[in-house]
C-alpha positions as CSV (number, residue, x, y, z in Angstrom):
1,M,0.0,0.0,0.0
2,F,2.8,2.4,0.9
3,T,4.5,1.8,-2.5
4,Y,1.3,2.3,-4.4
5,T,0.6,5.6,-2.5
6,L,4.1,6.8,-3.1
7,R,3.7,5.9,-6.8
8,R,0.4,7.8,-7.1
9,L,1.9,10.8,-5.4
10,L,4.7,10.9,-7.9
11,T,2.2,10.5,-10.7
12,A,0.1,13.3,-9.4
13,I,3.0,15.8,-9.7
14,P,3.2,15.9,-13.5
15,T,-0.6,15.8,-13.6
16,V,-0.9,18.9,-11.5
17,L,1.8,20.6,-13.6
18,I,0.0,19.9,-16.8
19,I,-3.3,21.1,-15.4
20,S,-1.6,24.3,-14.2
21,L,-0.1,25.0,-17.6
22,V,-3.5,24.4,-19.3
23,I,-5.3,26.6,-16.9
24,F,-2.7,29.4,-17.2
25,M,-2.5,29.4,-21.0
26,L,-6.2,29.1,-21.6
27,L,-6.9,32.1,-19.4
28,E,-3.9,34.0,-20.8
29,L,-5.5,33.6,-24.3
30,A,-8.8,34.9,-23.1
31,P,-9.6,38.5,-24.3
32,G,-9.4,41.4,-21.9
33,D,-7.0,43.8,-20.4
34,P,-6.9,45.0,-16.8
35,M,-6.0,48.5,-18.0
36,S,-9.3,48.8,-20.0
37,D,-11.1,50.2,-16.9
38,V,-8.5,52.8,-16.3
39,P,-9.8,56.3,-17.2
40,L,-8.5,57.8,-20.4
41,T,-7.1,60.8,-18.5
42,V,-4.4,58.7,-16.9
43,P,-1.1,59.4,-18.7
44,P,0.5,56.5,-20.7
45,E,3.6,56.4,-18.5
46,V,1.4,55.9,-15.4
47,K,-0.4,53.1,-17.2
48,A,2.9,51.5,-18.1
49,K,4.0,51.6,-14.4
50,M,0.7,50.0,-13.5
51,R,1.2,47.2,-16.0
52,E,4.7,46.7,-14.6
53,A,3.4,46.6,-11.1
54,L,1.0,43.8,-12.1
55,G,3.8,42.0,-14.0
56,L,2.1,42.4,-17.4
57,D,5.4,43.6,-18.9
58,Q,6.8,40.1,-18.6
59,P,6.4,37.4,-21.3
60,S,3.8,34.7,-20.7
61,Y,6.2,31.9,-20.0
62,V,8.1,34.0,-17.5
63,R,4.9,34.8,-15.6
64,Y,3.8,31.2,-15.7
65,L,7.2,30.0,-14.2
66,L,7.1,32.7,-11.6
67,W,3.5,31.9,-10.7
68,L,4.2,28.2,-10.5
69,K,7.4,28.7,-8.5
70,Q,5.8,30.9,-6.0
71,F,2.7,28.7,-5.6
72,F,4.8,25.8,-4.5
73,W,7.7,27.6,-2.9
74,V,6.4,28.0,0.6
75,E,8.4,30.3,2.9
76,P,8.0,29.4,6.6
77,L,7.0,33.0,7.6
78,H,4.5,33.4,4.8
79,L,2.9,29.9,4.6
80,V,-0.7,30.9,4.0
81,D,0.1,33.7,1.6
82,H,2.2,31.5,-0.6
83,W,0.1,28.4,-0.4
84,F,-2.9,30.1,-2.1
85,G,-1.1,31.6,-5.0
86,T,1.8,33.5,-6.3
87,A,2.3,36.9,-7.5
88,Y,3.7,37.9,-10.8
89,G,3.5,41.5,-9.6
90,A,6.3,43.8,-8.9
91,D,7.6,42.1,-5.7
92,M,7.0,38.6,-7.1
93,Q,5.6,37.6,-3.7
94,R,1.9,37.2,-4.0
95,V,-0.9,37.1,-6.6
96,I,-2.4,40.5,-7.1
97,S,-6.0,40.7,-8.0
98,W,-6.6,42.9,-11.1
99,Q,-10.0,44.1,-9.7
100,T,-9.1,45.0,-6.1
101,R,-5.3,45.3,-6.4
102,S,-5.1,43.2,-3.3
103,P,-3.3,39.9,-2.8
104,V,-5.4,36.9,-4.0
105,S,-4.4,34.9,-0.9
106,E,-5.9,37.5,1.4
107,L,-9.2,37.5,-0.5
108,I,-9.4,33.7,-0.5
109,I,-8.7,33.5,3.2
110,Q,-11.4,36.0,3.9
111,R,-14.0,34.1,1.9
112,L,-12.9,30.5,2.8
113,P,-14.6,30.2,6.2
114,Q,-18.1,31.0,4.7
115,T,-17.6,28.4,2.0
116,L,-16.3,25.8,4.5
117,W,-19.2,26.4,6.9
118,V,-21.9,26.1,4.3
119,V,-20.4,23.7,1.8
120,G,-18.7,21.5,4.4
121,M,-21.8,21.3,6.6
122,G,-24.0,20.6,3.6
123,Y,-21.8,17.8,2.4
124,L,-21.4,16.2,5.9
125,V,-25.2,16.3,6.5
126,G,-25.9,14.9,3.0
127,V,-23.5,12.0,3.3
128,S,-24.6,11.2,6.9
129,L,-28.1,10.9,5.7
130,A,-27.4,9.1,2.4
131,V,-25.5,6.1,3.8
132,P,-28.2,4.9,6.3
133,I,-31.0,5.7,3.9
134,G,-29.3,3.7,1.1
135,V,-28.6,0.8,3.5
136,L,-32.2,0.6,4.8
137,S,-33.7,1.1,1.3
138,A,-31.7,-1.8,0.0
139,Y,-32.3,-4.1,3.0
140,R,-36.1,-3.3,2.8
141,Q,-36.4,-3.2,-0.9
142,Y,-39.8,-2.2,-2.3
143,S,-41.0,-1.3,1.2
144,W,-42.7,2.0,1.9
145,F,-39.4,3.4,3.2
146,D,-37.7,2.4,0.0
147,Q,-40.5,4.0,-2.1
148,I,-40.4,7.3,-0.2
149,G,-36.5,7.4,-0.2
150,T,-36.4,6.7,-4.0
151,F,-39.0,9.4,-4.7
152,I,-37.2,12.0,-2.6
153,S,-33.8,11.1,-4.0
154,M,-35.1,11.4,-7.6
155,I,-36.5,14.8,-6.8
156,G,-33.3,16.0,-5.1
157,F,-31.1,14.7,-7.9
158,S,-33.2,16.0,-10.8
159,V,-34.3,19.4,-9.5
160,P,-31.5,22.0,-9.9
161,T,-30.1,23.6,-6.8
162,F,-31.0,27.1,-7.9
163,F,-34.7,26.1,-8.1
164,T,-34.6,24.4,-4.7
165,G,-33.0,27.4,-3.2
166,V,-35.5,29.9,-4.6
167,L,-38.3,27.6,-3.5
168,L,-37.1,27.5,0.1
169,I,-36.7,31.2,0.1
170,V,-40.2,31.8,-1.1
171,V,-41.7,29.3,1.5
172,F,-39.6,29.8,4.6
173,S,-38.4,33.4,4.2
174,V,-41.2,35.2,2.4
175,H,-44.3,33.4,3.6
176,L,-43.3,31.8,6.9
177,N,-40.5,34.3,7.8
178,W,-38.6,31.5,9.6
179,F,-35.1,32.0,8.1
180,P,-33.3,34.9,6.5
181,S,-33.0,34.8,2.8
182,I,-29.6,36.5,2.7
183,Y,-26.5,35.0,4.4
184,D,-24.9,37.7,6.6
185,T,-21.2,37.1,6.4
186,T,-20.5,39.9,8.8
187,L,-22.2,38.1,11.7
188,V,-19.8,37.5,14.6
189,V,-20.8,34.5,16.8
190,N,-19.9,35.6,20.3
191,S,-23.1,34.8,22.2
192,W,-26.0,32.4,22.3
193,P,-28.4,34.7,20.3
194,T,-25.7,35.2,17.6
195,F,-25.1,31.4,17.5
196,I,-28.9,30.9,16.9
197,E,-28.8,33.5,14.2
198,Q,-25.9,31.8,12.5
199,V,-27.7,28.4,12.6
200,K,-30.9,30.0,11.2
201,Q,-29.1,31.6,8.2
202,M,-27.2,28.3,7.5
203,V,-30.3,26.1,7.5
204,M,-31.5,26.8,3.9
205,P,-28.2,26.7,2.0
206,V,-27.1,23.7,3.9
207,A,-30.5,22.0,3.2
208,V,-30.2,22.6,-0.5
209,L,-26.7,21.2,-0.8
210,A,-27.5,18.3,1.6
211,L,-30.5,17.3,-0.4
212,Y,-28.6,17.2,-3.7
213,N,-25.6,15.2,-2.2
214,A,-27.8,12.8,-0.2
215,A,-29.9,12.0,-3.3
216,Q,-26.8,11.1,-5.3
217,V,-25.0,9.1,-2.7
218,S,-28.0,7.3,-1.4
219,R,-28.8,5.9,-5.0
220,Y,-25.2,4.6,-5.3
221,M,-25.4,3.2,-1.7
222,R,-28.7,1.4,-2.4
223,A,-27.5,-0.1,-5.7
224,S,-24.2,-1.3,-4.2
225,M,-26.0,-2.8,-1.2
226,L,-28.5,-4.7,-3.4
227,D,-25.7,-6.1,-5.5
228,N,-23.8,-7.4,-2.4
229,L,-26.9,-8.7,-0.6
230,G,-27.3,-11.3,-3.3
231,Q,-23.8,-12.6,-3.2
232,D,-22.8,-16.1,-2.1
233,Y,-20.7,-15.0,0.8
234,V,-23.9,-13.4,2.4
235,R,-25.8,-16.6,2.1
236,T,-22.8,-18.5,3.6
237,A,-22.5,-16.1,6.5
238,R,-26.2,-16.5,7.3
239,A,-26.0,-20.3,7.0
240,K,-23.1,-20.2,9.6
241,G,-25.5,-18.6,12.0
242,M,-24.1,-15.1,12.0
243,R,-26.4,-12.4,13.3
244,E,-28.2,-10.4,10.6
245,K,-26.9,-7.2,12.0
246,T,-23.3,-8.5,11.7
247,V,-23.9,-9.7,8.2
248,V,-25.4,-6.5,6.9
249,L,-23.4,-3.8,8.8
250,I,-20.0,-5.5,8.8
251,H,-19.6,-7.7,5.7
252,V,-22.1,-6.3,3.2
253,L,-21.7,-2.6,4.2
254,R,-17.9,-2.7,4.0
255,N,-17.9,-4.3,0.5
256,S,-20.7,-2.0,-0.6
257,M,-18.8,1.1,0.4
258,I,-16.0,0.6,-2.2
259,P,-17.9,2.1,-5.2
260,V,-19.6,4.7,-2.9
261,V,-16.2,5.9,-1.7
262,T,-15.5,7.1,-5.2
263,V,-18.7,9.2,-5.3
264,I,-18.1,10.6,-1.8
265,A,-14.4,11.4,-2.4
266,L,-14.9,13.0,-5.9
267,G,-17.9,14.8,-4.6
268,V,-15.8,16.9,-2.3
269,P,-14.2,19.1,-5.0
270,S,-17.3,19.0,-7.2
271,I,-19.4,20.3,-4.3
272,F,-17.2,23.4,-4.1
273,A,-17.8,24.0,-7.8
274,G,-21.5,23.2,-7.5
275,A,-21.9,25.5,-4.5
276,I,-21.2,28.5,-6.8
277,I,-24.9,28.6,-7.7
278,T,-26.1,28.1,-4.1
279,E,-23.9,30.9,-2.9
280,Q,-25.3,33.2,-5.6
281,V,-28.9,32.3,-4.6
282,F,-28.4,33.0,-0.9
283,K,-25.8,35.7,-1.3
284,V,-23.1,33.7,0.6
285,N,-19.9,35.8,0.3
286,G,-17.7,32.7,-0.3
287,L,-15.3,31.3,-2.9
288,G,-18.1,30.6,-5.4
289,Q,-19.3,34.2,-5.4
290,L,-15.6,35.3,-5.5
291,L,-15.0,33.2,-8.6
292,I,-18.2,34.5,-10.4
293,N,-17.2,38.1,-9.7
294,A,-13.7,37.5,-10.9
295,I,-15.0,36.0,-14.2
296,Q,-17.4,38.9,-14.7
297,V,-14.6,41.5,-14.3
298,N,-12.0,39.4,-16.1
299,D,-9.8,39.2,-13.0
300,L,-7.5,36.5,-14.5
301,P,-5.1,36.0,-11.4
302,M,-8.1,35.3,-9.2
303,V,-9.7,32.9,-11.7
304,Q,-6.4,31.1,-12.3
305,T,-5.8,30.6,-8.6
306,L,-9.3,29.4,-7.7
307,T,-9.5,27.1,-10.7
308,F,-6.1,25.6,-9.9
309,I,-7.2,25.0,-6.3
310,F,-10.3,23.1,-7.5
311,A,-8.2,21.1,-9.9
312,V,-5.7,20.2,-7.1
313,L,-8.6,19.1,-4.9
314,I,-9.8,16.7,-7.7
315,V,-6.4,15.1,-8.0
316,A,-5.9,14.8,-4.3
317,F,-9.3,13.2,-3.6
318,N,-8.8,10.8,-6.5
319,L,-5.7,9.6,-4.6
320,I,-7.6,9.4,-1.3
321,A,-10.3,7.3,-2.9
322,D,-7.8,4.9,-4.3
323,V,-6.1,4.5,-1.0
324,L,-9.4,3.9,0.8
325,Y,-10.2,1.1,-1.6
326,G,-7.4,-1.0,-0.1
327,I,-8.4,-0.1,3.4
328,L,-12.0,-1.2,2.9
329,D,-11.3,-4.3,0.9
330,P,-8.3,-6.5,1.9
331,R,-8.6,-8.3,-1.5
332,I,-7.3,-5.2,-3.2
333,R,-3.5,-5.1,-3.2
334,Y,-1.5,-2.5,-5.0
335,D,2.1,-3.6,-4.1
């Protein structure tokens, strides 16, 4: 297992480098200029200094190499600043946003807690509900529980999140006035009332993401459980007199989790991308909204950094899923 993990880590390095090159070059070829919004009254020499400060006077390959070098070259005293991006600005220290003229790392760090709270909680709630629902639906196939679970999961998977979000806002914010429709990112939780307010504003965006994730994972969990419940080893275990709880929750569940692990692991980076719509609906000032705003104003350094972070997450969780295969199923050996 160690050899396989090390081999996959070494394979991931060129994969990440190729992805970074593709992202950088595609966005470099995109039309637009950060100086286009500068007033015409600004003298040309001032514009030239501004372009130099942003590093735009350098060739593309130089900016790419500096960007890549600074992204991975982590100085001990500036760990967070360098981890989220690199500058190809004047000091070559941090990524500079063309829109705000602020370091990209600082903007990401400011928005990251909101995204982690909403997206992370929505994913945890969704997976926590999906696994037991899928197990019970498969064990009690065609029962009323299975029929209701199948119906709800089909709705959650087929209905887009922006429609679900707007529907919840209309019902629970406009008509019932139970929850706020806009997420207040300036809220500071320092007392019990503020904690209650934080929970209330998280309920609807978390519910939208949890419903979508639970619908997807529960379908895979149910199908995998049904496939394993009919295997010979299950009948053998029951014939030996094992308790039904042990057969289902130990043997069948462990083998059934192998394909589900792929869905859960790869769903982590995809939920960050999918939460862009949810953050727009509920006005969550997170990474999704930051990416949308950066695309709208052609802020290439911000788009490059966020896109590259999402790509690294996909590669990393692919590796995590492969390693978990060997942990869940002893029959799988990579060495």
